[in-house]
N, C-alpha and C positions, 0 to 999 in steps of 0.2 A: 504494500500500500504506500502511496506517495506521502510526502510530508503533510499535505492537506488532502483528505479523502474526498471522493465524490459524495454527493448526498446519498446515493444508493449504497455505496460501500459503508458509509457511516451508519445508515439504518440497519444494514445486515449485521454489522459488528455489535451494535448496541442490543439488538433484539436477540441475537444468538447468545450473547452473554447473559441477558436477562432470563432467557428460557432455562438456562442452567443454574442461575444464581439468584434469581429474584426472590425477594422476601414475601412471605405470606403474613399479611397483617389484617386484623379484624375488620378495619374499615375498607379493605380492598375486596372483601367477599360480600359486600352488601350493595344494594342498589337504592337504599333509602336515602333520599336527600337530607333528611334530618340527621341521620347517623353520619353522613359524609360532612355535613356542616359542622357538627360537634368535633369531628376529628381534625378538620382544617383549622378551626379556631384554636384547639389545643396544641396543634403542631407549630403554631406561630412561635418561633424562638424557644421551643422546648424540644428536647431530644426524643426520638421515637421510643426509646427504651423506657422513658419516664411516662410517656403518654399511654402506652398499651393498657396497663392496669387501670389507670384513671378513666380512660375511655370506657372500658367495660363497666366500671363502677357507676359512671355517670349515666350511661344508657340504662342500666338496671334501675337506678334511682329516679331518673327522669326519662321515661321511654318515648315521650312525644312532646310536641310544642306546648300542649296544654299543661302538662305536669310541670314543665320547666317554667312557664309563665307564672304559675300560681305558687311556686315554691317560696319558702322563706329565705331571706339572705343567709341566715345561719346554716340551713341545710345545704344551700348552694355552695357556700364557702367551705363547709366541712368536706364536701366531695372534691372541691377544687384544690384543697390544701396539698402542697407539694409540687404544684405546677408553676407557681410564680405568676407574675403579671396578672394580679388578681382582678383587675378591672375587666379582663376578658370575660370573666364569669357574669358580671353584670351586663356587659354588652350582649352576651348570649341571651340573657333573660329578657332584656329590652327588645331584642330582635324577635324572640318568640312571641312577645306580646303584640308586636307589629304584624307578624305573620298571621296571627289569629284575627286581629281586628281589621286588617286591611286586605288580606289575601285568602280569607276563608280557610286558614290553617294549612295552606300549601306554600312551600317555598317557591318564589318566582324563578323562572329559568333565565330571564333576561339579565345579562351582565351589568348593564347600566342600572337596573333596579337593585340588583344585589349590592352594588357599591353604595347605595343610599343607606344601607343598614349600618348601625354602629359596629365598629371593629372590623369592617370589611373594606379592604382597599383593592387596587387593581389586580394584585397577584391572587389574593384569596377568592375574589369574585370569579376569576377565570378558572381557578382550580376547582371550585364548587361546580361551575357550569360544565366543566369537562367531566369530572368524576360522577356527578349526579345526573347530568342530562346529555352527555355525549358531545358537548360543544367542542369544535376542533380548533379554536383560536389558541395559538401557543402562548405560553407564559413562562416566566423565569423566576426561579428562587436561587438560593446560594448553591445548591447542588447542581441544578440544571445549568446555571451560569458557568460553573466549573467545567462541565463536560464540553460545552461549546467552545470555550476559550482554549481548552486543551487540544481539541482536534482542529479547529478552524483558525485560530489566532496564535500559532506557536511562537511567533517572534514579536508580536505587538505588545507594547507596554501600557497602553491606555485604551482599553477596549470598552466601548460604550454598549449599553443595553440595546440601543437602537441598531447597532451593527449585529449584535447577537440575534435580535428578533428577525432581521432580514434573512439570516440563515435558518432560524427556527421555523419560519413560515414555509420554507421550502422542504424542511425535513419532517415536519409533523405528519404522522400517519392519519390522514383524514378519515379513513374507514375505521380506525381504532385509536383515537387520541388518548384514551384512558390507559391502555397498555403502554403506549409510547412514553407518556410522561412518567408512569411508574418506573419504566426501564431507565429513563434518564436520572430520576431521583436515586435509584439504587446504585447505578454506575458511579454517579458523582459522590455519593456518601460512602461507598465501600471501596472503590478502586482509587479514587482521587482525593479522598478526605484528608490525607496527610501531606498533600502537595501544597505549594504556595501559589497555585494557579490564580486564585481569585484576587491576589494582590495586584494583578495586572488589569483588574477591572476599575473603571472610573468610579464605581459605587463602593469600592472597598473602604472599610474603616475598622479599626481595632475595636473589638467588643469589650466594653468596660466590665471590670470584675464585679460580680454580684456581692461578694462578701464585703461587709462594711460600706455598702453603697446606700443611697437613699431608699431604693427598693428593698434592700435587705432589712432595714429598720421598719419599713412599712409592714413587712411580714412579721417582724417581732411584735409590733403593736397589735396586729390582728390576732396573733396567737395568744397574747396576754388577755385580750378581751374574750376570745372564745373559751379560754380556760377559766374565766371568772364565773361566778354563780349566775346562772341564767343569761350568760354572755352579756353582762352589764357591769360597768365599773365607773366610779367617779372619775371625771376628767382629770382632776388634780392627782388622783392616785395613779392613773395611767401615765401622766406626765412624770411623776416621781419615779415610776418603774422604768420608764424609758431613759430618764436622765441617769439612773444608776447604771444602765447598760452602756450608755454613751461614755460615762466616766471610766468604766471598766475597759472599754475598747479604745479609749483615747481618741475619740472622734468629737467633732464640734457641731453636730446637727442640732437643730432646735426641735424639741418634742412637739411643740405646737404646730410647726410646719408639717411634720409627719401626720399628725392627727387631722389637720385641716385638709390635707391632700386626700385622705381617706373619706372624709365627709364630702368633699367635692365629688369624688367618684361614687358616692352613695354606697360605700362599703360600711361606713359608720353612720350612726344617727346620734345627734346631740340634742337632748331634751333635759332641761332643768339640771344642768351640770353633770348629767349622766351620759356616758358613751355606751351605745349598744350596737349589736349587729342584727 
């Protein structure tokens, strides 16, 4: 094979590898738009290995849009615990409410409509449209980007997503976009994961550490409240508990800022100096 393969050579290589090495994941064996939606939101910035069990637990607890829409925040966060980026859970619940009230309980197929929902951007909308409804419009994530740069841009140092999409539109299997994108995911995550290919993308940026980050202490705050009696705690007590943690960790965050951000995201409620979930 030449330095840069033809589209046909590329397709054959990826599909042959996937046929022999593709992962079997629970959300890949369903045609349920609801299940696929849950998996795609969970997979945003979270490793597959961490998502698998949480996905199964979530589907068991909230089997449809109706049960998700009517769930308590406490039940929702209890299931979500361990996935991080907590606001995604609330986005999902708000999305479920909109699907019920505006779309008769059925997730819309249209990409532009999907993008109007909270927590869904250009990538997630296209992934859902592909895996749930067979839409063949190509899309890019970290793993897919890695594959295209590796094969089609071996010497370029500043590869744009626009350039990648030009190739992706030619390469996508229009008769089976679902399998094609799963194959790209797996090749990128298993064969190319340890390479530095994505550093040649114009979208590349170093991922900030979670430990001792603002998000890290948001999780600490949520855990403190969830572990409190009836998931309620005096605001001043929560501030005190957080400040003890800050002092121990030698960080300079403000407890009030952490709490306010969680109230803003509707993960916390504040009533009469009491914080609750």
